[in-house]
N, C-alpha and C positions, 0 to 999 in steps of 0.2 A: 665423515669427512665430508663440505661438501663437494658440488663438481668444481664452481670458485678458489677454492683450497687449492685444491690440487696443483692448480698451474702454478705457481708462487714457487713449488717444489720442479717442474719440467722448464725453468728457465735457462736450457740451455745456450752455448755457445751458437751455433745450430740457427737459434728463432735471434737472436741477440746480438747488435751489433755494438763494439764501446769503441770510445774516442774522446781522450783524453786533450781537452785544451786549458789555458790560462783563463786562473781564473781569475777578479776583481774582489775584494774585501781584505777579509783578516788573512795572513800570513807571514805581514812585515814585508824585509826585502827580499824575503821566501815566496813569494805571490808572483814575483819578477822573473823567476827562474824554473818553477818546477812547474809541470801541467798537472793541476792538484786537477780541478772543475771534470764531469763525464760527464759528456752526453752521451745519452743510451738512443739506438734507432732498433726501430722490432718495427718488421713486417706481420700484418697485424693478421694476413689473410692466413699465414702460417701457423700462428695459434692455430686455426682449426675450430676457432668458436661458433656458436650456434647462434643465426639468426637475431633473435633478438639480443642474446650477449656484445654482438657487431655492434648494434645496431646504437645500443646505451653506451656501449663505450667509444664511438663515435659522438655521442653526444658530447662523455663525460672528458673526456679530450680535447675536445674545441679545436685550436689554431694548434693544438701542438699534433694533430691530426695532417696527412700530408694528402693531395688528392690521390696520390698513390699507392697507398695503405699503409703509411708509415707511420710509428706513432715513435715521436721524439722528444725526449723526456731528458733537461738538463741539471744538472746536481751541480752547487757547489758550494754547499751551507757550509762545510767543514772544510777543516786544513791540509785533511793528507788524500790520496787519492782513491786509497781502501775505503777510508769512512763514506765519502762520495759516493763512490763505487756499489757500498750497500745500501744507500740511501735513495740509489735511482733504481735501484733493484727493486726493494720494499716500495717504494711510491708506483711501478708497474705492474705492481702482482698485487698493491691497495686496490688503483685503477681496477684491473682488468678481474676481481675480487666485487668491487662494487658494481662492473658491466652484470654479473652473475645474479644479484637481486633482482626480480623482477618485481617491478610498478605493480601495486595493486589499482584496478580495470576502478572505471570512474563510473557507476552505475546511476545512469540518468534520474530523476525525480524530477513529478512537476506537485504543485501545488491546490490542494485540494477544490470541489470543489468549491464546498462553503468556504475559505480561505479566497478562491477568487471572490465568494458573492462578499466576503469583508471589506475585500478591497476599490470593490465599485463602491458601495455604503459610504467608504472614508472619502474616496473621490468624491462622490454624490456630493457630500455633506461639507467637504473644502470651498466646494464651487459655487454651496450655498452663500456661505460666511462668504468670502467673497463678490460676488451678486452684490452681501448686502450693502458692499463697502460703495458702492455708487454713488455718482454724485445726485441730490434730492432734490427732487424736483416740484416745485408747489405747484399743485392743477389748482 
């Protein structure tokens, strides 16, 4: 089990705060009476992530991360509180898992000397063709 998968099991009440709100969408008359949508709030500093994982989580979260370091996830896809609660927790766990996946470093490359020479030769060739298209002068 990798480091990222362990976080899915450690999302306890101390780290995650849930708030239920009235949702829009499917549910009929029930939607007006019952608060089925879930807003999950997590303090990312309390998660104790490695610096690279924190940085990646910040990128993945985008506007869902507040300036004070809280991650907000709203789930309202389902008709029941429990299903939305489960969905929000799964989305948070998946985001944390994805943050732990290290990106491959890009290795800078540069063209070979022969490739540079070919490019210059092609440019000179094109320049010669274009120079030949000039006005014809009769001397």
